[in-house]
Phi, psi and omega in degrees: 000314181298328183301321182272336180298322182254020184298146175300127186285113187277093185207172178241034174291173194307315188244353186290135184221121184298334183289339181284161183293153186299306185294327178296321177297315179300316181297318180290323183304320185256011183240349185254124183242150175241173184295127179225191177096223187282164178291330178296313178294316180299321180296336178259022176071016182079008182271094181219013188297330181255358183264307182072190181073022179215139185293342176297331185291344178296334178267354184243290176231101185296347176296338178297341177295326184288347180286338180301138176256349180209182181273155187202148175231136180228152177219127187226091171283159183211151172247133177253126178249117183244133178227117179241125176257124178250131176251120183207136179056039180060026178230156180250137179229124182247139179223135181233141177215152177234137181225145179256130179221173168258122181270335182194144167206132184192169181217139176237132174246129181248127175251102179283134185262342176057037175272145176291322177224164180089213182288126182268329181199159172234133184239144176235134182222146173223129184207159170244126177235135177277124184260331184203149179233142183243025184279130174194154177215138178205161175208155173220156176207162182211125182289329179222095184283152177253008176205180184210152172301331178297333177298321178294317179299318178295319180304309182287325179297326179277002175072024182290342177277355183234261184253002181075019179251124182303142176279150171294152185301328180278000177254357180294148182294121188303327189277346184228266185297335176297322177294320180297323178292316184290339178254012174071013181289331171238154182224171182243131178264110183295323182292316181272350181056053179201157175277155179208169173224149185293328182298321177292316182296332180272004180080019180062220184092002180281161174280149181222139176218134175224131173246143185225141179210152173227151180218162173114192181173183177240122174242154182228131174263119185249131176243111194232158173223140179221155181222139181253117181252104175058025181056024179241319184238127181241128183241148179202155177215146183224134166261117184254132176242115184264145173245122186243130173215129177222133177227126176240133181219136170223147180236125185236132177220145177224148180221131183235124185286336184265323185296150174298319171277096189281350177195153170213156178229140178224132178231147182223118178243125181232121180234149173226129173221155181172196181216164183217167185223134176211174179223142180229145175223144182209167181214143171231131181238132180245091182292324175225169187304320188265000184237135175227136179239135182229155176210146180209153175225138178244129173290162173301147173272123176270115184255133173251111192242148180232107180270156177212136178229139176225121175240150181214145177226136177235135178233147184232133190233148172284313172234150187293136175270359185237167181289337182281353175084005181288150178240005175222130181224144175216154177206149176219158179223139176220170182249092178223128359286149182290151178266120183278154173211169181238153178223144180241119179277168183281166169294154177229134181236134186227138173234140184220154174215140181214152173235137179241120183256084179052227176261014183273315182177185180204160183217139184223145174230127177244136175237127182239134179243124182226123175264094184293341180291348178273002174292156179205156178245139182237154003289136186295332178295332179274325186248039182294320180293317180295321179292327175295322177296319179300313183292333182267327185273326180266162182211181177285136178235148177248125178250134181234129177233140178217148180199157181222155178225136178236137184256131174235079186068233179279358182257138181237132177249138186224154175205153181194171179209155179223141177239117180248106188298151177297124183268001185258140181282110185294335181296344182270002187229159178282176187298324181295318180287325179304326182296334182270349184272083183235170177287157174259136182246145174228147179224141185213159176206156182198171179216150180214155174234131184227132171239190185293317187248352185215147173213157177221128180237150175224144181210153175230130179241133179242126180244123176252119183261152176296152176293137182236157178258126180250119177279112181285309177194162180276130177249142185220131182235025177078350176241334179202168176230146179206172180253136166288125188236145172237138176267128184244134175234115185250131175237132185234132174243145178225126177251121185240137173235130180244132172250122183238141181231128180257145182236000000 
């Protein structure tokens, strides 16, 4: 059970890399956030920590809630455009997909106190902001393969990952090599005392195709309160409840014209869903009219997660390999009921500075410090090895976001960029892997129209991720083992439109 809970997430999402340790991937998957929320914030690269007055800030610096002078409702649908290029067998494969989501919906209520001095207003806000997206699609294929997924099943069935002693058939791992055994895709040679597969014995040459996809994201429901002190000091606090869903699926098929088993299919579906709880506190200080300084701290998010895995294998035969005469066999394994576990994300610290130039425009810079090595999986007594990997493989990363807005009458023009530092410790990897451990960059632009009671904003954000190496399967030829690898480059665009109503 534990083997699949911490399994390396086989996906082509922006930062996931099969070569990295399993637990480190899990920790990163649920700990790294990008700019989300309203189109105004997205258009400025998510840099709103010292400005406030936008519902996105409830998930970043809740003091921004206190900047509101009136009540407001927003709704922000979004389209995600994903393009993944896979390089495999000296060939390029491109896959594109579009998905519709809600990036933000929220309401702010402002209670003006009308005091000459002291607290000027108290604000209450409730909002949903999308923090991260896991959408991706990719595929690779090969007309004449020189290895097979069955090689990996044979490798583990023969115990080469342990003592090199073949496992008994009833001890094979149910989700992988156990399925191959039950559908006759691998067999046991009594004379040689080892498992084998026909594709290897025939020298391979079969066609191979694999499709991979991921779905889901992290959304956060924020319940916030803010207070305005003399229009100089803004205070805020947020209780955040996260909703987490991740689904990874791959479908693998091979076909051999000579082998008696002329084709087989293998699919692996891995999902994680759950919820989390955190607390945020923030402050914005305006020493002079044109300058604002902000700071915020986020407690770790305590996540309660429920994983589920389903694998299936189908085999097709020219003549039956069994006594019952069948020529088609299938078997599947799943984890029901699922075994729950908890994860603790790291603390987050943010500093911001912004300048507001009258009614002409504004500019903001946010700096976020996150020590990803402080993530952990519980119960720690069960996941002690995985937590040691997290602390050694991950490190502190610095994320920087900046954005500006210019006003042209009722029309607003916006632009921004984001730098998300590499969270992996390069000292733990060889030179080839070090080349892939780079920062993630985002670029954005937007436009808005604002009247007294209504506004509409639109923004487009482009995220370019570093190229990653995806291990398709382990190949073994009796003298060495290596991974069939595909290089993945994922580019993601998001178009957000916000409709806002003031009361």
